[in-house]
C-alpha positions as CSV (number, residue, x, y, z in Angstrom):
1,M,112.6,89.6,76.8
2,K,111.2,92.9,78.1
3,T,112.3,92.0,81.6
4,F,115.9,91.4,80.5
5,G,116.0,94.7,78.6
6,R,114.4,96.6,81.4
7,G,116.8,94.9,83.9
8,M,119.8,95.8,81.9
9,L,118.6,99.4,81.5
10,Y,118.1,99.8,85.3
11,S,121.5,98.2,85.9
12,I,123.2,100.7,83.5
13,I,121.3,103.6,85.2
14,A,122.5,102.4,88.6
15,I,126.1,102.2,87.4
16,V,125.9,105.7,85.9
17,I,124.6,107.0,89.2
18,L,127.5,105.4,91.1
19,L,129.9,106.8,88.5
20,A,128.4,110.3,89.0
21,I,128.7,110.0,92.8
22,S,132.3,108.9,92.4
23,F,133.1,111.8,90.1
24,V,131.6,114.3,92.5
25,I,133.3,112.8,95.5
26,G,136.6,112.4,93.6
27,E,137.3,109.0,94.9
28,T,136.8,105.4,93.9
29,I,133.6,103.8,95.2
30,T,134.0,100.1,96.1
31,L,130.9,98.1,96.9
32,P,131.3,95.0,99.1
33,W,129.4,91.9,98.1
34,Y,126.8,92.3,100.8
35,V,125.8,95.6,99.2
36,F,126.3,94.7,95.6
37,I,124.2,91.5,95.5
38,P,121.1,93.0,97.1
39,L,121.4,96.0,94.8
40,V,121.4,93.7,91.8
41,V,118.5,91.7,93.2
42,L,116.5,94.9,93.8
43,V,117.1,96.2,90.3
44,W,116.1,93.0,88.6
45,G,113.2,92.5,91.0
46,L,111.9,95.9,90.1
47,A,112.3,95.1,86.4
48,F,110.4,91.8,86.8
49,Y,107.6,93.5,88.8
50,Q,107.1,96.2,86.2
51,S,107.1,93.7,83.3
52,S,104.6,91.4,85.1
53,K,102.4,94.4,85.9
54,E,102.5,95.5,82.3
55,R,101.6,92.0,81.2
56,E,98.6,91.9,83.5
57,Q,97.3,95.2,82.2
58,G,97.6,94.0,78.6
59,R,95.3,91.1,79.2
């Protein structure tokens, strides 16, 4: 469950960063699938890595 919560948090943070960049630029940012999918995999992979690392330290 921690991985899901952390993944959602990182996803929301990524969306907020993209919205901030869009606000500064003043235009709409469109991400093609070949950029969006690796971004999602990277964010969730980072969440999984940190959760598994935290689990190992708890043992």
